[in-house]
N, C-alpha and C positions, 0 to 999 in steps of 0.2 A: 135773618139777618143776625149780624155779629154787631154785638155788643162792645166785647173787650175784645182786642187782638194782641197779642203780643208776639213778637214777629225776632228769634236771632236776639233775644238777651243774653248778654257776659255781665256778673255780676262778679266783684272781688266784695272781702271782708279783709281788709288789710293786704295780706301778701296769698291770703286763703283766694281762690279758684274756687267760687262756690257756687255759681250756675254757669254752666255751659254751653249757651247758645241755644234755649229751648223757646218755642214758639209751639203756641194753644189757641183757640178762640173758645169765647165762651157766646153761644146766641141768646139773644132775646127769651124771656119767657124758660130757659133751661133750670138745671141744676146740674153742674159740672164739676166733677170731685178730683182732686191731687191725691193721691195715696203714694206711699215710702217710707222709707223705715226711718227713722230717726237722722236727721242728720244729709239726707237726700235733697234739702232746698226748695221745699215745700214753705215754710213761713217766708224765707228769703224772697221769693218769687212773689209772696202775698206783699210785702215789704216793700219793692219794688216797684208794684201794681201799682200802691198806693201812695207814691212817692216820701217814703220813710227814708228809700236807700233810693240809689243812681246806679244804672246801669253804666258799664265801661262804654257797651256799644248795643246795638241794637235796638227796639220800638217798643213802645206801647200805645196803643190806640184806645180810647171810649169812643162809643158812637162818633167814630172816623176820624176826630179829634185828637193830633198828639198831646200827651201827658207827659213825654220827656223834661224835664227844667220847671211842669208847673208844682205851684207851693202844696203839702197834704189838704192843708182845708181849703183851696180853690177845689181840688179833687173832690173834696165831699160834695162841694157846692155846684160839681157838673152831674151829682145825681152816683157816687160811690159812696161806699161807707166797709170801714175797715174792722172787725172785730177779733181784734188781735188775741194771741194763747195768751192764757195766764190771768183773763176778762180784764183786769187795769182799771177795776172800777174806782171812782173817790171815796175811799173808805170810811172818810169822815164827814161825809156827806150824807143826808139822807136818800132813800132811793127816790122821791119829787125831785131833788137839788141835781142828782146825777142824769136823771131824765131833760131835764131843762137847760141841762150842758151839753146834753145831745143835740140840742137845737139850735146852736149858735150860727150856723146858718141860715135859718128860716128868720121869716118876719115874727113879732112877738104876738099879732093879731092870731096867728095859727099854731102857735106853741100850745094851747090846750086844748084845741081838739085833736092835736097828736098825744098829746098825753094820755088822753081818752081811748084815743085808736090801743096806747100802745097795753092799755092796763083791762083793754077787753081781748088781747091776744096772749095776758099776762095775768090772769085774774090776781093771782098768788102776788103780783108790784103791789095793784090795788090797797089790797087788804095790809099790806107792809108800805102804803108811802111814805110815811112819819118815820120809818124807822132807820136808825145808821144803818148803812150799807156793810162796813164791816163786821157785823154782827148776822148778817144774813148766812146760809149754807151755801155751800160749792157750790146747787142747785141752781138755789135760786141768785146769786151774784153772776151763772153764767144766765139769765133769764135777764137779769138787770142790763148785764154787758150788749146781749140783742137787742132788751128794747132802748137804750141809748142809742144804737146805731140806727135804730129803724128810725129813732126823732128826726131826723135829718133827710126821711123820706124818701131811702135811696133805691136806684132804678134797680142797681146792682149790690147785693150785701156778702161781702166776702167774710168767713167766719175759718179761726182759727181754731183748731182744735177745740171744737167747741164741746165735748165729750168727756175732757182729759178730766182724770179725777172724780168720775161721779158712779156712783152705784147705779146696776142696772137699767133697775126702773124708772130712775131719773134719765138717766139715757134715751130710754126709747121715749118719753116724755120732751126732750129737747129734739129730738129727729123728728116727732109728730108737729111741733111746731116747725120747724124748717122746711115740712111739706106745704104746709099751711100758709106761709109767707109765700114761698111759690105759688102755689095754688091764685092766691092773690092778688097777683101780679108781680113778684118780686125778681128778677133774676138770682140765683146763688153760686158763687164760687167756693167751693168748699171744700177744705184741707181736716185731714181726720185721719187718727192713727186706725181709729175702728175702721177697717177698710170694708170689711163685712157692712156693717150699717152705712154706711157711705153708699156704697155699689148699691144698697136696696131701695136706695132712692134719687139716684143719681138716674139724669139721663146718657150721659160721657164719662171717661174716666180717663185718665193719664196715668202712666205709674210712673215717677221720679225715684232715681238710681244715680245718686254720685254725682245732682247736678246736672243730670242730662233726661230726657223722655226717654224708657227703651218702648214703651209699648202705650198706644190710646185705640180706645172702643168704644163701642155702646157698653154701659155699663152691665148688662144682663149677660154680654160675652165675657166679660173678664171676669165676670164672676165664675163664670165655668171654662175659663182658661187654666190647662195645669199648671203655668208655670206663674201664675198669678196666685192661683188655691195655695200651691206649696211656700212660695215665699209671704205672704202676705193673711192669707186667711186660716194659716192652721190647717190646708188640707197636706 
């Protein structure tokens, strides 16, 4: 069943024509990845889906409900969370305070259980729950950003460049956590510069180039596609 459906969206940054009529869908239970070079429109696509940007035309549907004109906080309430590029944590707050901020759409009675769940997913966050978030390492800040997004109990989690700037061992750990989240029932839409890693865990992938989808297929098939290998996989 299609959880997210994007239909022919056209998006502008001022006079720049950033997204040129792309359509894609994410089915319940999948990991779907959007890959492409810097400037291809991947982050803009996620911002449009989460309500941070408005398309000039086209449609975005979550579980059959149109999201056009719906405020970002209301979209979170519907069951979608967006973990943006660059982590965007509250640097001056503690780890636990950041997590509490992620639960602003939830009843207060449920927050402590959700924090306990996040600490199960990210044991390192539990060890550092009183630490000021700006003093965490890059990998820890990424875990915190993902944990904060999970506090809203999303059905669909959108991740924008979760491996950016991380050492290879931490990249492996982040991708293992993404798979764990998916196995536990969270549908994932993943934007990722590391196309090899993204396609290795995804069910399906879409390749963006200058605001258009130029190909889409099962992730395993994209890994073997000669044009994709040459352009994005260092083949």
